[in-house]
N, C-alpha and C positions, 0 to 999 in steps of 0.2 A: 710629513708631508713631506716629500723629495723636489729637491730642486736643483731645475740645468744650473750650470757652467761654463758659458761658453769655455775652452779650455788650448793652452796648446802643450803638446806630449813633445820631448825632445824635438820641437821644430814642424811638429803635428799638429792636426788641428782637430780634437777631440769636445770631447760632455763632458763634466766632470756631473753622475748623479749623485750629489747632498743630500746622504740618508740620515745624517743628524750631524749637529755645528753649536759646540756646548758654549758658550766663553765665561771664564771668570775672570778676580780679579780686576784694582780697574787701572791697573795698569799707572797711577801716579805713587800709594801707600801698598798695597797690595801692585805680586809680581801678575802681571797679566799669564793666563791660561785659555791655551783654547786646544778645543777636541775636535776631528772630522773625520767623520765616513764616508767615503763614498768606493764610486767606481764607478772603471773609467769607462766611455763607447764614444763608439765609431758616433760622424759626422750626422753618421742617419736618424739616430738615436735606440742604435745596434747594440748588445756587445759588448765590448773587442780586448779580449784579453789577452792576446796578442803584444798594443796596444801598454798594460802589464806587469810585459818583460823587459819595456823599456824601461819602466821606471828603480828609479837608485836612490838614495836617501837625498841627495839636490831635487833631481827633477815629482819630487816628493815634496819639500822643499817648495819650490816653485808649483804647484800643482797650490795646497793649504793657503799661497803669497794670492794666487788669482782668486780660489776663491772667500777671502777674507780681504778684497778688495772690491768682492761684491758685496757679499755677503752679510759685509761691516764686521 
């Protein structure tokens, strides 16, 4: 089941529809790895491919941090 998370993409409010979220490791004696698969939607919930063009590595990291803040 997908989870919608409110995010900001390059200063623009949006929704990240998280299609999969998987976290490994405990962060103490094992490195923590997180795999997140998401698509971007506008604030009304419509697919926003134009937002994809604003995503570079730095913005992707920011989006993932926002998602992890909600999903744990």
